[in-house]
N, C-alpha and C positions, 0 to 999 in steps of 0.2 A: 150214561152211553151215548154215543153218536149215532142218529137214526141211519138206517141203511139207505134211505133215498138220498141223504145228503151226501154220504160217501160216494154213491153212484153218480151223482151230479159233479162232484169234484172230478171224479175219474174221467167223465166224458169232457169236461173242460180242458183237462190235462191232455187228452188225446187230440183234441182240436188245436190246441197252441202247439203241440209237436208237429202236427201235419202242416201248420203254416210255416214253421220254423224249416222243416225239411224242403218244403217247396221252395222257400227263398234261397236256400243253399243251392239246390239244383239250377235254379234260374240264374244265380250269380256265376256258377260254374259255366254255364252255357255262354254267357255274356263275355267272361274272361277269355275262353277258348275262342270264340269267335272274333274278338279283339285281336288276340295274338295271332290268329291266322292271317287276319286282314293286314296286321302290321308286317307279318313275315313276307306276305305277297308284296306289299308295298315296298318294303326295304329291297327285296330282291330284284324288284324292277328297276329301282334306282342304282343298285350295286353295279359298278362297271364290269363288263365281261372282259376277262383277262385274255382271251383268245378270239375276240370278235374280228370280223373280216377287216374292219377299220384299223385294228392295231398290226395287221399284217400286210398292210399295203404301203409301207414307208418307201419313199424314194431312195433307193440304194445307188443310183447311177452316180453320184459323185462321193460316195463313201470311201475313205481312205483308211487303211489299216497300218497302224503303227505299232512296232514292238519296242519296249523299253526294258532291256535286260538290267537285273540288278542282282547284288551279292551283299553277303555281310560287309559292312564298312563302305558301301556306296554312299555318295553325298546325297542326303535328304533333300536339301533345298532344290538342287538341280533336278533330282527324280520327280518331285512334286510340280515344279515349274513346267517341266516337259510334259508331263501327263495332264495336269490341269489345262494348260493353255491350248493343247492340241484337241481336247475333248471340246473346249469352247468352240473351236473352228469346225467341229462336227466329226472329227476323226474317230475311229474306234481304236481306242488305245488299250493294248495288252501289256501288262507288267509281268515279266517272266523271270523267275529265280533260277539262277545258274547253280545253286547249292547241289551237292551230291544228294542221290537218294530220292529226288523229287521234293524235298523240303521247301515250302513255300515262305516261312517266316524268315525275314532278313533283319538283323540288327544293324541299322546304319551307322555311318561314321561318328555321329554325336548321341548314339544310344536309342534313337527312335526306332520302334519296331514296325516293319511294313510287311503286310500279307500280299505276296504276289498272287496274280490271277492264275498262272499256270507255271509249270516247270518248263525250262528250256527245251527239254525233249518233246514236249507237247507242241511247241511252236516251230521246231526244225523243219517240218515238211509242209509248212503253210507258206502263202504267199504274202509279202509285206511290201507297202508302198514306201516305208521308211523304217529303219532301225536306227534308233537314237540312244547312245550310251551316255549315262551320267558319270561324272568322275568319283572323286574320293579314293583315299588310299588306307589300307590295300585293297579296297573294293575293285579298282581298275585292274590289279593284278589277277584278281579271281576271275574278272571277264576275259582278260587275255589267255588265261590257263583253261577256259572252256571250249573244247575242240567243236562242240555243237554249235556254239555262238560263232567261232571264227569261221566255220563252214558257211553259216548263214551270211556273214558279211562278205566272204568270198564270192557267193552267189550274187548278192546285191551288186557288187562290183561288175561282175562278168554281165550281168544283165542290165547294167546301166541305170540301176534304180538307187534311190536316195539311201545314204547312210550317214550318220552324224556322230560326233563325239565332242565331250567337253571337259575342261579342267585337266586331270591327269590322263584321261582316257585317249586323248589324240596321241599322246607320247608312247604311253605304256601299251595300249592295245593296237591302234592303226599303225603307227610308225614301226612297231617291232614285227607286224606281219605284212609290211609292204603294201598297206592299204591307203596311204596317204603321200602325197608329193611334196616337192618344195613349196615354201610359203604358206603352209597352214598354221594355226595358233594352238596354244595350249596354256595351261596354267604358268604364269611367268616365274617359275623356279628354276634355278640352275640345273638341278638334277633332272628336271623334265625337258626344259628347252634344248638341252645337249643331245637329246635323243631325236630331236626334230631336225629336218633339213631346211636351213633358212627360214627359221619361224618368223611369223608376223606378229606385230604388236597390236592389231585390230581386236576389238571385242569379239566379232564374228566374222568368219572367213568362208566365202562360198567358192568351191573349185569344182565346177561341173556338178556332179552328183555327190560331192562329199561337202559336208558343212562341219566346221570346228569352231570352238568358242573357249574362252578363258577360265570361267569359274563361277562360282554362286552369284556374284554380283552382276554377271552377264547372262544369266539363265533365262530371263524373260526376253531379252533381245534374241537370244538363240532360239527359243521356242516360237517366237513371232515370225522369224525369219524362215524356219521350217514350215510354219503354218503357210507363209506367203508361197513358198516353192510348191506346196501342195494345192493350194486354193486360191492362189492369186493375190495381186496387190490390194485390190479393192476390199477384199475380205479381210486381208491383214490389217488394214487401217481401221476398218469397223471394230475388229477385236481389241486393237491396240486402244482406240479411244474408249472403248467400254471398260478396258482394265486400267485406265488413267495411265498408260505408258506414253511418255512423251518422246 
């Protein structure tokens, strides 16, 4: 048999080892919690504040607002050139869908799907420095048939503010609504040119507050010209150089 004294000695050794183990676990837990707390404080102090005073003191004095209306079958190259280029100038560019029911997703003329920022009904009571229409067929016809958009364009004309159209849109939208005069340009197709009065052959035509252009290949020139009208020739040259537009 095992002596009682030996059993008791083993038992006390066991208790002593357990005490050391538990103490170690508790110390480790405290270290982990302290480290996590310090890390949390450090990371939160480095994390940018989304609504800091610095982020709300942007210079808005020269901010221009541009509306780009689109529909199913609008031309995607023209749409993206207008939006992308004018954002580079510093404009606030808002893409608005003219689809019924406030639907924002438009399937463009070559199948690209674009999600508009707002519906045209959300844009109609706002003020715009420029309204720029892409072309594409039958996208231009959808723009023409949107009464809210035509009201906006008529207001731009009455207020002497800029509006623009390219490709099919000068003929299908502007000419059909009496919003463009002699000598504007459009896509050089017989079915479109015959809707225009004395159409020009230039890539981009500026007539007062109205800008027109021919098609996808002239979209960058069109966008840079609109940027020049809004921000000046020096800024236009800077943006053109950065985009490698000769």
